[in-house]
C-alpha positions in Angstrom: 89.4 103.1 130.0 91.4 106.2 128.9 94.5 104.1 128.5 92.5 101.8 126.2 91.2 104.7 124.3 94.8 106.1 123.9 96.0 102.7 122.6 93.1 102.8 120.1 94.5 106.1 118.8 98.0 104.6 118.5 96.8 101.7 116.5 94.5 103.7 114.3 97.4 106.1 113.6 99.5 103.2 112.2 96.7 101.9 110.1 95.8 105.4 108.7 99.5 105.9 107.9 99.6 102.7 105.9 96.5 103.6 104.0 97.6 107.1 103.5 101.0 106.1 102.0 99.2 103.6 99.7 96.8 106.3 98.5 99.8 108.7 97.9 101.6 106.0 95.8 98.4 105.2 93.9 98.0 109.0 93.1 94.6 109.0 95.0 95.0 112.6 96.2 91.6 113.0 97.8 92.0 109.7 99.8 95.5 110.8 100.8 94.3 114.2 102.1 91.5 112.5 104.0 94.0 110.1 105.7 96.3 113.0 106.5 93.5 115.0 108.1 92.5 111.8 110.0 95.9 111.1 111.4 96.3 114.8 112.5 93.0 114.5 114.4 94.2 111.2 116.0 97.5 112.7 117.1 95.7 115.7 118.6 93.1 113.5 120.4 95.9 111.1 121.5 97.9 114.0 123.1 94.8 115.2 125.0 94.1 111.7 126.4 97.7 111.2 127.3 97.9 114.4 129.2 94.7 113.6 131.0 96.0 110.1 132.0 99.3 111.6 133.2 97.5 114.2 135.3 95.2 111.6 136.9 98.1 109.3 137.7 99.7 112.1 139.7 96.8 114.0 141.2 94.8 110.9 142.2 97.8 108.8 143.1 96.6 105.9 141.0 98.6 102.7 140.7 101.6 104.2 142.5 103.7 101.0 142.1 103.3 101.2 138.3 103.0 104.9 137.8 106.6 105.5 136.6 106.5 102.6 134.2 103.1 103.7 132.8 104.2 107.3 132.3 107.4 106.1 130.5 105.3 103.9 128.2 102.9 106.7 127.4 105.8 109.1 126.6 107.5 106.5 124.4 104.2 105.6 122.7 103.5 109.2 122.0 106.6 109.4 119.9 105.2 106.5 117.7 102.0 108.4 117.0 103.8 111.7 116.4 106.2 110.0 113.9 103.2 108.4 112.1 101.5 111.8 111.7 104.8 113.6 110.8 105.6 111.0 108.1 102.3 111.4 106.3 102.5 115.2 106.6 106.0 115.2 105.1 104.6 113.3 102.1 102.2 116.2 101.6 104.8 118.9 102.1 107.7 117.5 100.0 105.7 115.5 97.4 108.5 112.9 96.8 108.6 111.2 93.4 108.7 107.4 94.0 109.7 105.3 91.0 107.0 102.7 90.0 109.3 99.8 90.7 109.8 101.0 94.3 106.1 101.7 95.1 105.2 98.1 96.1 108.3 98.1 98.4 107.1 101.2 100.1 103.7 99.7 100.7 105.4 96.6 102.2 107.6 98.8 104.4 104.5 100.8 105.6 102.8 97.4 106.3 105.7 96.1 108.4 105.8 99.3 110.4 102.1 99.3 111.0 102.3 95.6 112.1 105.1 96.5 114.6 102.8 99.2 116.1 99.8 96.8 116.2 102.0 94.2 118.1 103.1 96.9 120.5 99.6 97.9 121.3 98.6 94.3 122.0 101.7 94.0 124.2 100.8 97.0 126.2 97.2 95.8 126.7 98.6 92.4 127.8 100.9 94.2 130.3 97.9 95.5 132.2 95.9 92.3 132.1 98.5 89.4 132.0 102.1 90.6 132.0 103.5 87.2 131.1 101.6 87.2 127.9 103.1 90.5 126.8 106.3 88.7 125.9 104.8 87.1 122.8 103.6 90.4 121.4 107.0 92.0 122.2 108.6 89.3 120.2 106.3 90.1 117.3 107.2 93.8 117.5 110.9 92.9 117.3 110.3 90.7 114.3 108.4 93.4 112.4 111.0 96.0 113.3 113.7 93.8 111.7 111.4 93.3 108.7 111.0 97.0 108.4 114.8 97.6 108.5 115.4 95.0 105.8 112.7 96.4 103.5 114.0 99.9 104.1 117.6 98.9 103.3 116.4 97.2 100.1 114.6 100.3 98.9 117.7 102.5 99.6 120.1 100.1 97.9 117.9 99.9 94.8 117.3 103.7 94.8 121.0 104.5 94.8 121.6 102.1 91.9 118.9 103.7 89.7 119.6 106.1 86.9 118.0 109.1 88.6 119.4 112.3 90.1 121.2 112.2 93.5 118.6 114.5 95.0 115.8 112.0 94.1 117.9 109.1 95.6 118.3 111.1 98.8 114.6 111.9 98.9 113.7 108.3 98.5 116.1 107.3 101.3 114.7 110.0 103.5 111.1 108.8 103.2 112.1 105.1 103.6 113.9 106.2 106.8 110.9 108.1 108.1 108.7 105.0 107.8 111.3 102.7 109.3 111.6 105.0 112.3 108.0 104.2 113.3 108.9 100.6 113.8 112.1 101.6 115.6 110.1 103.7 118.0 107.7 100.9 118.5 110.6 98.7 119.4 111.8 101.3 122.0 108.3 101.1 123.6 108.7 97.3 123.8 112.1 97.6 125.4 110.6 99.6 128.2 107.6 97.3 128.3 109.8 94.2 128.7 111.4 95.6 131.8 108.1 96.8 133.2 106.5 93.4 132.6 109.3 91.6 134.5 108.9 94.0 137.4 105.1 93.2 137.5 105.7 89.5 137.4 107.8 89.5 140.6 
């Protein structure tokens, strides 16, 4: 039950990130701050649940044959939630100026990263219920991670060809990279998951 609750935090974090970035780009400051506070609360609650699960796995010797894999998945998943919160907080701290022509691309990039996390959550849930079905969701995560890379690269290429200052170009690249990294970390979770699922199948 706690694992399910933790996965809910992970999924909500990705969705809040997407909506928070959209609010920032649309200059909806109040909505942005609400999403930022929400993702900080999700990260804090997620950390608390994760620690509780980790303690119970050791102290109560639950699922000993899967314990190492589950702990590894939790640690890797935690990086996804942390990156989601950190990304939204960096928008608040550094207040990047995003050219109008790039705003729809940033929204698409955030969507691809959120979808990669969503697929990862579904893959982890499948791992506990039907390991063989996890493969389909893992494939979706890999697909969205590639989409995220492509969208991020396009933003960077266009930014460095714009007639704006170098510091602005670097700032745009930095924030595109931050969002892409969420999908990269989701892919890392699925790399671990693929191995764990194979082990459970045999």
